[in-house]
C-alpha positions as CSV (number, residue, x, y, z in Angstrom):
1,X,118.0,48.9,89.9
2,X,119.0,52.7,88.9
3,X,122.6,53.6,87.6
4,X,124.4,57.1,88.3
5,X,127.8,58.1,86.9
6,X,130.4,59.3,89.6
7,X,133.7,60.0,88.6
8,X,133.1,58.5,85.2
9,X,132.1,55.3,86.7
10,X,128.6,53.5,86.4
11,X,127.3,52.9,89.7
12,X,124.4,50.8,90.2
13,X,122.4,51.8,93.3
14,X,120.4,49.6,95.5
15,X,116.7,50.7,96.0
16,X,116.6,52.9,99.2
17,X,112.9,52.4,99.7
18,X,110.7,49.1,100.2
19,X,107.7,48.3,101.1
20,X,106.8,49.5,104.7
21,X,109.4,52.1,104.7
22,X,108.5,55.2,106.8
23,X,109.2,58.3,104.8
24,X,110.9,61.4,106.8
25,X,111.3,64.7,105.1
26,X,114.0,64.0,103.1
27,X,113.0,60.7,101.9
28,X,110.1,62.5,100.7
29,X,112.0,65.3,99.0
30,X,114.3,62.9,97.5
31,X,111.1,60.8,95.9
32,X,109.6,64.3,94.8
33,X,112.8,65.2,92.8
34,X,113.0,61.6,91.3
35,X,109.3,62.0,90.2
36,X,109.7,65.5,88.7
37,X,112.7,64.5,86.6
38,X,110.4,61.3,85.3
39,X,107.8,63.6,84.5
40,X,110.1,66.1,82.7
41,X,111.9,63.3,80.9
42,X,108.4,61.6,79.5
43,X,107.4,65.2,78.5
44,X,110.2,65.8,76.5
45,X,109.9,62.7,75.0
46,X,106.2,63.3,74.4
47,X,107.2,66.8,72.8
48,X,109.6,65.1,70.7
49,X,107.3,62.7,69.0
50,X,105.0,65.3,68.5
51,X,102.4,63.2,71.0
52,X,101.8,66.8,72.6
53,X,102.1,70.4,71.6
54,X,102.3,73.4,74.1
55,X,98.7,73.7,74.3
56,X,98.1,70.1,75.5
57,X,101.1,69.9,77.9
58,X,99.2,70.9,80.9
59,X,96.3,68.0,80.4
60,X,99.0,65.5,79.9
61,X,100.8,66.3,82.9
62,X,97.3,65.8,84.7
63,X,97.1,62.4,83.0
64,X,100.5,61.4,84.1
65,X,99.8,62.8,87.8
66,X,96.9,60.7,87.9
67,X,98.4,57.6,86.8
68,X,99.8,54.8,89.2
69,X,103.6,54.9,89.9
70,X,105.0,52.5,87.7
71,X,108.9,51.2,87.8
72,X,111.7,53.0,86.3
73,X,111.8,52.4,82.5
74,X,114.9,53.8,80.7
75,X,113.0,53.4,77.4
76,X,110.3,55.7,78.8
77,X,112.1,58.0,82.0
78,X,115.5,58.5,80.8
79,X,117.0,61.7,79.8
80,X,117.8,61.9,76.1
81,X,121.5,62.1,76.7
82,X,121.7,59.5,79.1
83,X,124.6,57.3,77.9
84,X,123.1,53.9,78.8
85,X,120.1,54.7,77.0
86,X,121.6,55.7,73.8
87,X,123.8,52.9,73.8
88,X,121.0,50.3,74.2
89,X,118.9,52.5,71.5
90,X,121.9,51.7,69.1
91,X,122.1,47.8,70.1
92,X,118.3,47.4,69.3
93,X,118.8,49.7,66.2
94,X,121.4,46.9,65.0
95,X,119.5,43.9,66.2
96,X,116.3,45.1,64.3
97,X,118.2,46.0,61.1
98,X,120.2,42.7,61.1
99,X,117.2,40.7,61.6
100,X,115.4,42.6,58.9
101,X,118.1,42.3,56.4
102,X,118.3,38.4,57.0
103,X,114.7,38.1,56.2
104,X,115.1,40.6,53.1
105,X,113.0,42.9,54.8
106,X,113.7,46.9,54.7
107,X,114.1,48.5,58.0
108,X,110.8,49.8,59.5
109,X,110.4,53.9,58.9
110,X,109.6,54.5,62.9
111,X,113.1,52.3,64.0
112,X,113.2,54.3,67.2
113,X,110.0,53.4,68.5
114,X,110.7,49.7,67.4
115,X,114.2,50.0,69.1
116,X,112.4,51.5,72.7
117,X,110.0,48.4,72.4
118,X,113.1,46.0,72.2
119,X,114.7,47.8,74.9
120,X,111.6,47.7,77.1
121,X,111.0,43.8,76.2
122,X,114.4,42.8,76.6
123,X,116.0,44.0,79.6
124,X,119.2,42.3,79.0
125,X,120.1,44.8,76.3
126,X,120.2,47.6,79.0
127,X,122.4,45.7,81.4
128,X,124.8,45.1,78.4
129,X,124.6,48.7,77.3
130,X,125.5,49.7,81.0
131,X,128.5,47.4,81.1
132,X,129.7,48.8,77.8
133,X,129.3,52.7,78.9
134,X,131.1,51.6,82.1
135,X,133.7,49.9,80.2
136,X,134.2,53.0,77.7
137,X,134.3,55.4,80.9
138,X,137.0,53.2,82.6
139,X,139.0,53.5,79.3
140,X,138.9,56.8,79.2
141,X,139.7,57.3,82.5
142,X,142.8,55.2,82.2
143,X,144.0,56.9,79.2
144,X,143.6,60.3,81.2
145,X,145.8,59.2,83.8
146,X,143.1,59.0,85.9
147,X,143.4,62.7,87.0
148,X,140.2,64.5,88.6
149,X,141.7,67.7,87.7
150,X,139.5,70.2,85.7
151,X,140.1,70.5,82.0
152,X,142.5,73.0,80.7
153,X,144.5,73.0,84.2
154,X,147.7,71.4,84.0
155,X,150.3,71.4,87.0
156,X,148.7,74.4,88.7
157,X,149.4,76.5,85.9
158,X,146.0,77.2,84.2
159,X,146.6,75.3,81.2
160,X,150.1,77.0,80.4
161,X,153.1,75.4,79.4
């Protein structure tokens, strides 16, 4: 189930599309935007990992485009600044290093790759990360007095005392 952040709250959205759904223009446009966002996130990740470069990116786009559409995976498709992904990565890294310390083994050199594998294999980590992020957003909103005013604007005086 995808999650979006609206007014500082994590909101789980039910799947809009089910088998047999007849697409109209708006639905097709929405699915295209989702697909483009997922493609961009995967390409950014591959560039960051050094698995593609500017000369091979077009070929990789064609390969990804030819792949069968898979369900959303936060470890593969999320933007790097996704707060749920960041929290899940921290949790997975902590689990890995804790377990390896218990067995007197040094942590692996490619800890992030292992953390992403843990996230893919243990969906409960993503759900727990989602709840932590939502709790942090709620706490921050309550500390700020649940104001929706833009930063720097107080009492209609544009930040002036």
